[in-house]
N, C-alpha and C positions, 0 to 999 in steps of 0.2 A: 618382213613377211608376216601377215597376221596368222593367228592360230587356226582359223578355219581353213585357209589355204594349205597350211602346213599339214593339217589333218588329212586333207584329200591326197596330198602327195605321198605322205607316209603310208596311208592305207593302200594306195596304189602299188606300193612296193611289195605288199603281201601277195598280190596277184602275180607279180613277176617271179617271185620265189615259187609260187604254186606251179607256174608254167615250167620252171626249171625241173621240178620234180616230175611233172608229166612228160617232159621231153626226154628224161633219162630212160624212159621205156624204150626209146629207139635203139638202145644198146643191148636190149634183151630180146632175143628171138624165141622161137618155139623150142629150141634145144633146152633140155632139162626143165621143161615147162612145169611138170608136177612138183619137182623140188622147189622151184621158185614160188609156186602157188602155196605150198605148205609153209614156206618161209613167210609169205605174206599173211597167211591166216594167223600164224604165231605172233607176228608183228602187230597185226590189227587188234588182237586180243589185248596185248600189253599197252598199245597206244590208247585205245578207247578206255581201258581201265584206269590208266594213269591220268588221262584228261579228266575223267569223271571224278576221281578221288582228289587230285591235286588242284584242279581248277573249278570244275562245275559245282561240286558239293560245297566248298567254302563260299563260292559266289552266291549260291542259293541262300545259305544262312545269312551272309552279309546283307543281301537284298531284302529278304523276307523277315529276318529276325525270328525270335522264338514264338511271338504271338501269331504270326502269319505262316508259320511253318507247315500248318495243315494244308495250305495251298500247294506246297511242293508235292505232297502225296497225291493230291487230286490230279495235278497236271502230269505227274509221272505216269499215273494210270492212263490218262488220256493219250499220252505219247505212245505208250505200249500198245494200247488198243488200236490207235491210228495205224501203226506199222503192221499190226496183225490184219487189219482190214485191207490195207494195200497189198499185202502178201497173197491174199485170196485171188487176186487178179492174175497171178502167175501160175501157169500149168507146169509144175515141176515134177520130175520123176520121184516117186516115193520109195522105190526099191533100194535095197542096201547096195547092191552092185550096179554101177551105172557105166554106160559107154563113155568114151572120151567126149563125144558130142554132148551127151547129157550132163557131164561134169562141167563142161565149158558153159552150158546154158545156166547151170546153177551158179557158177562163179559170176556170170554176167548179171544175174538177178541180185546177188548179194552186193555187187558193185553199184548197181542202180539204186538199191536201198540206201547204201552208204552215201551215195551222191546226194540223195534227197536230204538226209540228215545233216551232212557236212555243209551243204549249201545254206540250210537254215541256220546252222551253227555259225557260219561265217558272217551271215547277215546280222545276227545279233551281236557278234563280236565287233562288227563295223559300227553299230550303234554305240556300243560301250566305249570303243576307242575314241570316237568323236568327243564324248563327254569327258573322258579322262584327259585328253590333250587340252581341252579348254580349261580344265581345273589344274592340271599339272603336266607340263610338257615332258619332263623327264620320265615320269611314270608312263605317259602315253607312248613315248619312243620305246621304252622297255617292253611294253605290251605288243607293239608292232614287231619287234625283233623276235619275241617268243612265238607269236602267231606265224610269222614268216618261216621260221625254222621248222615249226611243226608241220605247216602246210606243204612244204617242199617234200617231206617224207610221205605224208598222207596222200599227196597227189600221185606219187609213184605207186603206192600200194593199190589204191582203188582203180587207177587207170589201167594198170596191168591186167587186173581181173576183167575190166570192161572191154579192153581192146582185144581179148582173145577171140571173141566171137566176131564174125564178119559183119560188123554193123555199118550203117551208112555214114557218109561223111557229115551229113546233117546232124545225126545223133551224136557223133563225136564232137562237133563244134558246140552243140548245146551243152554237152557234158562239161567241156572245158570252160565255156563261158559261165556256166552255173557255179562252178567251183572257184574260178579265179576272180570273178567280178562282184560276187555277192558282198564281200567286205566293203568295197567301194560304194556299192549301191546303198548299203546301210548307212554309210557315212554321209553320202549325198542327201539321203532322206532326212537325216537329222539336221543337216545344213539348211535344207529347204523349209522345214517347219520351225527352224531357229529355236530349238529347245534342247535341253539335255535329257538323257535317258531317264525313264521312270524306274525306280528301284523295284517296285512290285511287278511291273511288266517284265523286267529283266529276270527276276527270280522265277516267275512262272514259266518264262520261255526256256530258261536253263533246265528247269524241272522237266519240261516237255521233252527236251533233248535227251536227258538222262533216261527217260522212259523209252524213247526210240532206240537209244544205244543198247539198253537192257534187252530189248526184244531181239535185236540182231545178234548180240553176244550169246544169249541163251539158246535161241532157236537155230542159229546158223553157224557162227564162228566156232563155238565150242564143239558143236557136232562135227564140223569138218576137221578140226584138230584131232578129235578122237578117231576119226576114220583114216587119218593120215598114215601112209606107209613110210613116210620119211620123218620120223619123230625128231631126228637130229636137226633137220631143216626148220621144223616148227619151233623147236626149243631155241635155235639160233635166232630166229625171227623174234621170238618173245624177249630174248635178252637184248638184242639190238634195239627193238622198239622201246623197251624200258629205258635203256641208256640214252637213246635219242631224245625222248621226252624229258628225262631228268636234266640233260645238258641244256635243253631249251629254256628251262626255268632257272638254270644257274647263270646263263649268259647275262 
């Protein structure tokens, strides 16, 4: 089996693990909804922070080096501003006390924003995995395992928030496909152009993602953790999220 075909098959397994994480939502109903949501926000904070510090920041430096590091700040700012512009299209309640319906709408908005970022993140990871497998199969397999483990948990987190609101089946399908198939799409794209990933493009793309993550963390996730009435649930989510990502990089 050649490396190109192996890359497609291995990257496809990431989507399967993502689906498993999304499917787990079926075991959680509306009972204790608020505690679960607070747990999820705590977990999202640690997951996004850990991915940024352990994976994205080192990758940015490795790709851009010291001479091109200025590009990381430029694209970080572009990513932050992009998410700020997108957020303007959502009519969210600004008041401190919100009804259950308003809270669910806010959760759905955050889940949608996360979906946009993680879909782009998965696409870039798919590009990188293709190049890694061609260069070193063992390292490529390790990267697939890490991404699969992370995405199974991330899939559960964002889809629970998204699924609270009574959204259409079409929107659900688009959300699932956007999250699960983007690594494979990135891999297929690299196969079609028959090239390995460009370090500068990867570094700028990862910087863009960091800026997007930063906006969601600062403006939404941290704010929701502060408003949480179930601090223990949020702390538990933070701890489990940290452990989950740490384990994924130990595997």
